[in-house]
VOPAGU-2260 file (C-alpha; in pm, 1 decimal, decimal comma):
REM VOPAGU-2260
SITE   aa  ch    i         X         Y         Z
SITE  MET   A    0   -1791,7     807,1     375,1
SITE  LYS   A    1   -1954,3     785,6     750,8
SITE  SER   A    2   -2002,0     446,9     718,4
SITE  LEU   A    3   -1840,0     154,9     500,5
SITE  LYS   A    4   -2132,4     -31,2     486,1
SITE  ASP   A    5   -2184,9    -204,4     139,2
SITE  LYS   A    6   -1924,8      34,7      20,2
SITE  VAL   A    7   -1705,4    -132,1    -281,8
SITE  ILE   A    8   -1335,6    -133,9    -147,9
SITE  TRP   A    9   -1044,3    -301,7    -377,5
SITE  VAL   A   10    -797,2    -439,1    -186,8
SITE  THR   A   11    -460,0    -548,9    -386,0
SITE  GLY   A   12    -212,5    -702,6    -217,6
SITE  ALA   A   13    -466,2    -908,6      -8,7
SITE  SER   A   14    -374,2   -1251,9      23,7
SITE  SER   A   15    -152,8   -1200,2     330,9
SITE  GLY   A   16       5,8    -902,3     581,5
SITE  ILE   A   17    -140,8    -553,8     565,5
SITE  GLY   A   18    -349,5    -650,0     274,6
SITE  GLU   A   19    -522,2    -975,2     504,2
SITE  ALA   A   20    -570,8    -738,5     795,2
SITE  LEU   A   21    -744,9    -479,9     572,9
SITE  ALA   A   22    -967,6    -753,4     445,0
SITE  TYR   A   23   -1068,7    -846,0     795,4
SITE  GLY   A   24   -1116,2    -503,3     919,7
SITE  LEU   A   25   -1303,5    -413,0     628,2
SITE  ALA   A   26   -1547,8    -707,7     652,7
SITE  ARG   A   27   -1600,8    -631,9     962,9
SITE  LYS   A   28   -1730,8    -242,4     830,1
SITE  GLY   A   29   -1973,0    -461,3     632,6
SITE  ALA   A   30   -1771,3    -314,5     334,5
SITE  THR   A   31   -1821,9    -544,5      -7,2
SITE  LEU   A   32   -1503,5    -630,7     -92,2
SITE  ILE   A   33   -1275,2    -682,8    -399,3
SITE  LEU   A   34    -912,6    -874,2    -328,4
SITE  SER   A   35    -696,3    -936,3    -524,1
SITE  ALA   A   36    -299,4   -1064,7    -512,2
SITE  ARG   A   37    -156,4   -1309,4    -767,4
SITE  ARG   A   38    -229,7   -1607,1    -516,6
SITE  LYS   A   39    -556,7   -1715,1    -591,7
SITE  ASP   A   40    -557,8   -1982,2    -326,3
SITE  GLN   A   41    -481,4   -1745,2     -54,5
SITE  LEU   A   42    -694,0   -1495,0    -143,8
SITE  GLU   A   43    -983,3   -1762,0    -139,0
SITE  ARG   A   44    -847,6   -1816,3     237,0
SITE  VAL   A   45    -904,0   -1466,6     292,9
SITE  LYS   A   46   -1221,1   -1438,1     139,1
SITE  GLN   A   47   -1377,8   -1760,2     315,3
SITE  GLU   A   48   -1239,5   -1584,4     662,3
SITE  CYS   A   49   -1388,8   -1278,9     573,2
SITE  VAL   A   50   -1756,7   -1472,5     493,4
SITE  GLU   A   51   -1716,7   -1692,9     799,9
SITE  ARG   A   52   -1672,0   -1440,9    1039,6
SITE  TYR   A   53   -1878,0   -1120,1     957,8
SITE  ASP   A   54   -2106,3   -1295,5     687,6
SITE  ALA   A   55   -1973,3   -1032,7     410,3
SITE  ASN   A   56   -1975,9   -1000,9      20,1
SITE  VAL   A   57   -1624,0   -1064,2    -149,4
SITE  ILE   A   58   -1503,7   -1085,3    -504,9
SITE  VAL   A   59   -1191,1   -1249,7    -548,5
SITE  CYS   A   60    -994,8   -1134,4    -831,3
SITE  PRO   A   61    -625,8   -1296,8    -869,1
SITE  LEU   A   62    -445,8   -1031,1   -1036,4
SITE  ASP   A   63     -42,2    -933,0   -1174,8
SITE  VAL   A   64     -30,8    -578,3   -1087,2
SITE  SER   A   65     302,3    -560,3   -1334,7
SITE  ASN   A   66      86,3    -681,2   -1608,0
SITE  LEU   A   67     -89,0    -391,4   -1782,4
SITE  SER   A   68    -302,7    -585,8   -1978,1
SITE  GLU   A   69    -452,2    -812,4   -1705,8
SITE  ILE   A   70    -536,2    -489,3   -1526,8
SITE  ASP   A   71    -699,2    -403,7   -1797,5
SITE  ARG   A   72    -919,7    -713,0   -1827,7
SITE  VAL   A   73    -954,5    -709,2   -1448,3
SITE  VAL   A   74   -1067,0    -364,9   -1414,0
SITE  ASP   A   75   -1331,7    -439,9   -1754,7
SITE  VAL   A   76   -1481,5    -743,8   -1563,7
SITE  LEU   A   77   -1558,3    -531,2   -1250,2
SITE  TYR   A   78   -1698,0    -278,2   -1422,7
SITE  SER   A   79   -1957,0    -484,4   -1629,4
SITE  LYS   A   80   -2099,5    -633,7   -1270,6
SITE  LEU   A   81   -2049,7    -329,6   -1052,2
SITE  ASN   A   82   -2147,2      37,0   -1071,6
SITE  LYS   A   83   -1842,1     164,5    -944,3
SITE  ILE   A   84   -1570,7     153,2    -677,2
SITE  ASP   A   85   -1613,8     368,7    -407,5
SITE  VAL   A   86   -1248,8     331,9    -231,3
SITE  LEU   A   87    -914,2     167,2    -407,2
SITE  ILE   A   88    -640,7      73,4    -173,8
SITE  ASN   A   89    -316,0       8,2    -372,4
SITE  ASN   A   90    -127,4    -237,4    -103,9
SITE  ALA   A   91      56,4    -476,1    -347,6
SITE  GLY   A   92     432,9    -461,2    -363,6
SITE  TYR   A   93     775,5    -594,4    -233,4
SITE  GLY   A   94    1141,1    -503,4    -160,1
SITE  HIS   A   95    1471,6    -654,9    -177,3
SITE  SER   A   96    1767,6    -510,8      35,4
SITE  GLU   A   97    2103,4    -488,2    -117,7
SITE  LYS   A   98    2354,3    -239,9    -229,7
SITE  PHE   A   99    2283,9     -64,2    -522,9
SITE  LEU   A  100    2612,5    -159,7    -694,0
SITE  ASP   A  101    2587,4    -541,1    -681,9
SITE  TYR   A  102    2187,0    -521,7    -762,3
SITE  ASP   A  103    2080,5    -693,1   -1073,5
SITE  PHE   A  104    1891,0    -464,9   -1273,1
SITE  SER   A  105    1592,5    -661,1   -1395,8
SITE  LYS   A  106    1509,0    -655,0   -1036,2
SITE  VAL   A  107    1511,4    -307,7   -1045,0
SITE  GLU   A  108    1249,6    -304,0   -1315,3
SITE  ASN   A  109    1049,3    -591,8   -1178,1
SITE  MET   A  110    1049,7    -367,9    -881,1
SITE  PHE   A  111     921,0     -61,2   -1071,8
SITE  LYS   A  112     684,4    -263,5   -1244,9
SITE  VAL   A  113     508,6    -363,6    -929,4
SITE  ASN   A  114     551,9    -123,3    -714,5
SITE  VAL   A  115     476,0     153,1    -884,9
SITE  LEU   A  116     399,5     125,6   -1246,8
SITE  GLY   A  117     118,0    -109,3   -1203,2
SITE  LEU   A  118     -23,0     119,8    -906,3
SITE  MET   A  119      12,1     443,5   -1117,2
SITE  TYR   A  120    -222,3     255,0   -1416,4
SITE  LEU   A  121    -483,4     106,3   -1177,7
SITE  SER   A  122    -484,2     420,4    -986,5
SITE  GLN   A  123    -549,9     614,7   -1324,8
SITE  CYS   A  124    -836,3     324,3   -1456,7
SITE  VAL   A  125   -1004,4     317,2   -1090,2
SITE  ALA   A  126    -995,6     705,3   -1096,3
SITE  LYS   A  127   -1152,2     730,0   -1454,1
SITE  ASN   A  128   -1471,4     590,8   -1337,8
SITE  MET   A  129   -1456,8     816,7   -1018,0
SITE  THR   A  130   -1470,0    1138,6   -1146,4
SITE  GLU   A  131   -1792,8    1015,1   -1338,1
SITE  HIS   A  132   -1950,1     973,7    -987,5
SITE  LYS   A  133   -1759,0    1288,3    -828,9
SITE  ASN   A  134   -1676,8    1071,9    -549,4
SITE  GLY   A  135   -1403,9     836,6    -447,3
SITE  HIS   A  136   -1077,5     774,2    -207,3
SITE  ILE   A  137    -737,3     619,5    -362,1
SITE  ILE   A  138    -510,4     480,7     -45,4
SITE  ASN   A  139    -156,2     381,7    -152,4
SITE  ILE   A  140      99,4     246,3      68,1
SITE  ALA   A  141     413,0     357,7      59,7
SITE  SER   A  142     664,1     327,6     334,2
SITE  ILE   A  143     857,3     562,4     601,9
SITE  ALA   A  144    1172,3     477,0     352,9
SITE  GLY   A  145     991,4     694,5      80,4
SITE  LYS   A  146    1055,7     954,1     344,6
SITE  ILE   A  147    1376,6     832,7     480,7
SITE  ALA   A  148    1645,0     637,7     272,2
SITE  THR   A  149    1894,8     433,6     423,5
SITE  PRO   A  150    2164,7     232,5     284,7
SITE  LYS   A  151    2120,2    -116,5      94,5
SITE  SER   A  152    1733,9      -4,5       3,0
SITE  ALA   A  153    1805,6     255,1    -298,3
SITE  VAL   A  154    1568,9      77,3    -530,1
SITE  TYR   A  155    1316,5      -3,7    -255,7
SITE  SER   A  156    1305,5     353,9    -126,5
SITE  SER   A  157    1333,5     486,7    -473,2
SITE  THR   A  158     983,7     307,1    -570,4
SITE  LYS   A  159     861,2     430,9    -246,1
SITE  PHE   A  160     932,3     814,2    -280,0
SITE  ALA   A  161     789,8     768,0    -643,4
SITE  VAL   A  162     450,6     613,2    -500,5
SITE  ILE   A  163     442,7     926,8    -246,9
SITE  GLY   A  164     515,2    1232,5    -562,1
SITE  PHE   A  165     245,3    1059,6    -746,2
SITE  SER   A  166      10,4    1039,4    -483,8
SITE  ASP   A  167      75,0    1414,4    -373,5
SITE  ALA   A  168       0,0    1535,9    -756,2
SITE  LEU   A  169    -286,4    1321,7    -815,9
SITE  ARG   A  170    -466,0    1442,0    -484,4
SITE  LEU   A  171    -445,5    1818,4    -655,3
SITE  GLU   A  172    -536,0    1707,5    -984,7
SITE  LEU   A  173    -849,0    1459,4    -833,3
SITE  LYS   A  174    -960,9    1744,9    -599,8
SITE  GLU   A  175   -1246,2    1928,8    -800,6
SITE  ASP   A  176   -1364,4    1566,5    -866,9
SITE  ASN   A  177   -1396,1    1534,7    -494,8
SITE  ILE   A  178   -1184,6    1199,5    -513,0
SITE  GLN   A  179    -931,4    1180,2    -193,6
SITE  VAL   A  180    -565,6    1069,6    -240,0
SITE  THR   A  181    -394,2     950,3      89,3
SITE  THR   A  182     -38,9     782,7     111,3
SITE  ILE   A  183       3,3     539,1     405,2
SITE  ASN   A  184     391,6     530,9     548,2
SITE  PRO   A  185     438,1     268,6     818,2
SITE  GLY   A  186     769,4     189,0     930,9
SITE  PRO   A  187     907,0    -206,6     956,6
SITE  VAL   A  188     577,4    -425,5     964,4
SITE  ASP   A  189     565,9    -752,2    1092,7
SITE  THR   A  190     481,2    -957,7     797,1
SITE  ALA   A  191     642,1   -1187,6     515,0
SITE  PHE   A  192     748,7    -892,0     309,0
SITE  PHE   A  193    1106,9    -956,6     517,2
SITE  ASP   A  194    1107,4   -1311,3     392,3
SITE  LYS   A  195    1231,1   -1131,0      51,9
SITE  PHE   A  196    1348,1    -802,8     198,0
SITE  ASP   A  197    1608,9    -950,5     494,6
SITE  PRO   A  198    1657,5   -1295,7     368,6
SITE  LYS   A  199    1887,8   -1344,2     671,9
SITE  GLY   A  200    1603,1   -1265,2     966,1
SITE  SER   A  201    1774,9   -1050,4    1209,1
SITE  TYR   A  202    1656,4    -670,0    1057,6
SITE  LEU   A  203    1288,2    -725,1    1275,9
SITE  GLU   A  204    1501,0    -795,3    1580,0
SITE  LYS   A  205    1762,1    -480,7    1540,4
SITE  VAL   A  206    1487,3    -236,3    1477,8
SITE  ALA   A  207    1203,3    -394,4    1720,0
SITE  PRO   A  208    1088,4     -92,0    1897,8
SITE  LEU   A  209     971,9      31,8    1569,8
SITE  VAL   A  210     811,8    -269,2    1443,3
SITE  LEU   A  211     403,8    -226,7    1363,1
SITE  THR   A  212     194,0    -537,7    1286,1
SITE  PRO   A  213     -31,9    -572,3    1034,8
SITE  GLU   A  214    -344,5    -483,4    1205,9
SITE  VAL   A  215    -224,6    -155,7    1341,9
SITE  VAL   A  216    -147,6     -46,6     998,8
SITE  ALA   A  217    -465,1    -144,4     871,6
SITE  GLU   A  218    -671,0     -38,6    1151,5
SITE  LYS   A  219    -500,5     316,6    1081,4
SITE  THR   A  220    -596,5     309,2     744,5
SITE  ILE   A  221    -936,9     217,6     773,5
SITE  LYS   A  222    -980,8     488,1     975,2
SITE  ILE   A  223    -879,4     766,3     718,1
SITE  ILE   A  224   -1125,7     584,7     470,2
SITE  GLY   A  225   -1340,0     883,6     342,4
SITE  THR   A  226   -1104,0    1162,5     511,4
SITE  LYS   A  227    -948,1    1405,8     363,2
SITE  LYS   A  228    -642,1    1329,4     555,9
SITE  ARG   A  229    -351,0    1377,4     306,8
SITE  GLU   A  230     -65,8    1091,3     449,4
SITE  VAL   A  231       2,7     894,2     766,2
SITE  ASN   A  232     355,6     794,4     886,1
SITE  LEU   A  233     386,4     541,4    1154,9
SITE  PRO   A  234     468,0     509,9    1401,2
SITE  VAL   A  235     489,4     805,5    1607,4
SITE  MET   A  236     912,5     791,9    1616,6
SITE  LEU   A  237     925,2     809,8    1241,3
SITE  GLU   A  238     669,2    1077,7    1179,2
SITE  PHE   A  239     899,3    1255,4    1390,9
SITE  SER   A  240    1223,5    1170,3    1232,0
SITE  SER   A  241    1088,7    1254,7     892,3
SITE  ARG   A  242    1000,8    1579,0     968,4
SITE  LEU   A  243    1320,4    1584,9    1154,8
SITE  TYR   A  244    1506,7    1501,1     811,9
SITE  SER   A  245    1298,9    1715,8     573,8
SITE  LEU   A  246    1431,2    2036,2     774,9
SITE  PHE   A  247    1773,9    1937,9     868,0
SITE  PRO   A  248    1854,6    1691,9     606,9
SITE  SER   A  249    2251,9    1681,5     701,3
SITE  THR   A  250    2153,6    1602,3    1094,5
SITE  GLY   A  251    1908,1    1326,8     899,9
SITE  ASP   A  252    2185,3    1164,7     708,4
SITE  PHE   A  253    2385,1    1139,6    1056,2
SITE  LEU   A  254    2109,1     987,7    1240,9
SITE  VAL   A  255    2022,9     738,4     959,1
SITE  ASP   A  256    2369,5     599,3     933,3
SITE  GLN   A  257    2381,4     581,2    1340,0
SITE  LEU   A  258    2061,1     480,4    1416,2
SITE  PHE   A  259    1828,2     335,7    1129,6
SITE  ASP   A  260    2119,8     164,4     929,4
SITE  ARG   A  261    2057,8    -214,3    1076,3
SITE  LYS   A  262    2065,8    -401,2     740,4
């Protein structure tokens, strides 16, 4: 994809944060956008911004990705109007920081429904159509927490480890159909995500040198659309840390305990 103009790109979790930044960046490139999230009013706000700033073509599709039957309905509606979806960006997700032994297990189930199962099911639905056209790109917004686990994030890290593992396998399965699969693995991003993940509001301050803006993550994501990039780890310090962790896990555990346990 040398140009994104008129390419149909579906972004989930598009009502705020990284998803909202993606919408503006893609609209600027001339893409036709499908924006999904649970909050229709916020999606309409983002759509209006895209139209006013860039005269973009935007379709708003409210969607709760934890509801598989709702995914079926929305997919059917979209494919009745559109011939194909060129790019799917699975950005919807959330996290919560708490010691696992204190965790309400219903919250575990819900997080997996949103962060993993919904992502997998939507990827399957869209990839089936992409295989017919022998072209496409699925981008899954995971997290550096899916490569480096830290205390009080056992559940969230587990969902992101699952997303990365799923993406790695799916990439191999879809290679023959010319469909690319990429994971974007950011560290902490200054968004409303931390309203739930860290209600006390102190975590971002403690890891300030590592904090990214949603615009930076969106820019890096848009840059790799249409390439064969396997994964993007952000920022550079955490890219290095994830490699060190893989090579020297015991040393990695020590560094996590000393440097990254700030929750």
